[in-house]
N, C-alpha and C positions, 0 to 999 in steps of 0.2 A: 527552416524559422530561427526567423531573425529578434527584431524585436517584438513585445507582446502589445504595445501602443494601444491602441482600441480595442485588445481582447477584453474577453470576461474569464474566467477565470472561477472553477468550483473548486474548492480543496473539502473533504469530509474528515472529521476530525481533528480540525484546525483548531480550536482555542490554546492549546496546546506541542509543548514534546516538537516532534515533525513536523507535523502539520501548520502549526503557528512558524516555522522554522519556512516551512514554503510559503506563507503568504507575504510574510518577510520578502522573498524574491523575487513575487509578485508583483507586493509595489512597487520594487527600487528596479522592475523592469517595467514599470510603464503600464501596469494593464487597467483598464480605462476601469472594471468595476471585479471586483476582491469579491468572494460568496464564500463563508467561512462556517462552518455544517461543523452543527458539535452536541453529545447529548445535556453539557454541562454546559449552563444559563446563562453563571456568575462567572467564568473563565473567560468565555463564549464572550460579555460583552468585557470582559477586561482586555483582549488580542486585538476589540475592535478597536475601542476608544487608543491601544498605544499605536496603531496604525491608520487612522484616521489623521489627516491633515498633510498627505505628504502626495494628494498628483491623483491620487484613486479613491472610487467607490469605494465603500465596504458596508460588504449585506452580512448577516446576522439570521440566523433562522438555527432555531430550538430542534434538532431530526434526530431521533432514535432509529440509528437504517438498519438496526437489529430484526426495524414492523416495515411490511411494504407498505402498511397504510402511509403512515407515518413518511416513507420518502416520494411516494405520488404525493399527497396533498402538497408539501417540501417544490418536487419540481414544477409541479401548477405553479406555482408561484412566479418561479424564477425564467417558467419560460413567456410567462403572459410580464415579465417584471426585464432584466436585463437579455432577459430571450438564453437560448441552451447556450452553454461552453464553448468554449473554444480550445479551452482547455481544463480535461477532467482532472485530480487529481485524488483514486482511490486509494485515499491511507489510514482510515480509519479501519483498529482491528482494536479484541483481546486476545491473554493472554490466559489457558488454563494450564499448569506447570501438573501434574501429577499421577498416578499410574491409570491407563481405563476405567479398571473395573470402580473405582474412587470416586469418577467424577458425575456431579449429578444429570440425569434426565435433560434438564430444560434449564438450572441455571449455568450448566455447562457445557454439555455437546450440544442441543438447539440455540444456547444462545453463539457459540463461538464457530456453529457452523451458518448460521443466519446475519449476522455481523465481519467474517471471513471471507465469504465466499458467494451467501446470496447476494447480497449486498452492490455488492460492486457487480453482481449481472443487475441485478435491476435496476440501479441507478443510472450504471450506460443506456443499460435497454428503454430507459425516460426522458434521454437527450440525443439518442444515435443519428434516429430516424430523422433530427432539422438539422443535424450535421452533418449528415449526409445528404441529406437536399440545399440546405446550403453553399455545397459543393466550395468555402473556402479551407484553407491549413486547418486543422487544427490536432489535437493530440489529448490521447489516453495515457495517465499511467497509473500501472496495476499493482497496488505494494504486496507480491506474497512475500516468500522467504527461503532461506537455506529450507531450511525444515520440509519444503517442500518439494525438495531434490531429492535429498539424504534419511532417512527412517532415524529415530534419535526415542531412547525411552522414558518415557514421561512427558510424553510430546504428541504419543498419538495419535488425537481427536483436533491440537494444533497444526498437530502437520499435515494432517488429510482435509484442514478447510485449505490450505496452504497448495497443498499439489494441485487440488479443484479450479483455484486460482492461474499456478499455472498452465493448465489443460483450456480452462475456457480462455482466457487474456491472449494466447499465440494464437486458440483457433480463431479469433475474431480475428489478429490483426491480420493472417490469412487468405479468411473470409471479404475482411475489406480490401485484400489484393488481387482478389480474381475477382469480384466485382466490379472490380473499375475504382471504385473507391482510393483514391492510394490520397488523396489528399487531408486522410486523416488516419495520423500512424499509432500504433500501440507498443510501448514501450512498458515489458513485465519487468520489476525488480526486486531480486531475491538476495539477499544480504546475510548476513551470520547477523552475532549477535551486535544491537546497537545500544549506546550506554545512554539510556532516556528512562530508567530507570521501570520500565516494563518488564526490561528480563531482571531487577534486583538476584543478584546470586550469585550465578550462571556465568560459571569459567570456562575459558573463553580457551575450543580446542589448540592445539601444537600448532604454532604458524602462526594464528586464531586469531588476533588483538582483538578487544568488546573494540565494535567504530565511535569516530568521532562522531554525534550527530549531522556537523557544521559539514563536513567531510563530505559525510555522504552527504547529505538536501544537494548540495554543489554539483556533486557528480551526476547523480538523479538531474537534475536543473536542465543540466548539458545532454544530460542523452533525451530528453523530455526533447527539447529544441530540433537535436538531429533526429531525432526519429528512429533512434536508438531503436530495435530489435527486440535484447533483453541485454540486461546488468547483472553482473553479478557483481557479489561484493563480497572478502577481499578476493585476490587470485586464489587462497587454497579454495573455495567455494567450487572452480572450475575441475580443479586440480581432482578434487573428493569424486567430485559429479565423473569424472572421466574414470577412475578406478570403481569406481564401484561399479560402472560401464563393463570391464574387462576382468577384475578376480571373480571368483567365486565367491558365494555368500559366506561358506562358510571364513574363505580369506578374507573375503572385506572387514567383519567380523572381527578378525584377529587387530588389520590395520585401522580401523574407528574407534575400536575398544580400547588396542592398549596400546598401541603406537599414537595415533593422532586426541588420543582423550573424548571422542566424539561422546562418546555412550552415557561418558561422568557427566557431561558438563551440564546439566540439570538436576545433579542432585543437593546444591546446596541453595535451589531457586525458592526466591517470596515471591519477588512479581512488586508491582508497587501498591505500597497501605493505602 
């Protein structure tokens, strides 16, 4: 995929942070329609005002992606307006950093699974049939996490949501290829901690500094256009995944906990206040 001229881009969690940065990239790449989904109406309108007047038509929808009814209503409006997106960035997510037994079943467990895992499936399911039938080059980016590849204390529910995303997203990639719908490419993104405020207070493991948001979004954008199946950042995510795959559990726990410091990275987590 070269230029996005004439295309429609839909981004979830687009009012601030990295979602907002993806919107900037879509406008800069000359997308005809940029659709911003977020639950924060005030920030959403602010983002739209900043993006307007640069050549792309900006659309905003207040959507609670944790609720299927909200997704269905918003998706119906998109299909009847700009049409199904050519590029879908499933970016929205939340984090609850605490021990499993401290999680509230509704506001923590259900909310995390609904927003981080089920929402991506529901949103993609709303648009995928039209993307398949249309037959033109399309892209889907699913934001997972390195936490979906490696277990970590104080991230049990968050990790489970991201494990689900990775399994579903890469399976979707294979299904599209197997069914002959190769015009649609799926990119699964697995980053370590990013400096967005969402992970305020975390400490990066050994050789794994907190990632800069702009550098991350630029890499993801290029991976999306290239149709890259999976992007892991930084390189230590690949290393850790490989080591976990070959070492016995007890040995890996020593390496991850005492050497790399992965198991202590969430000890001072506060998150975005």
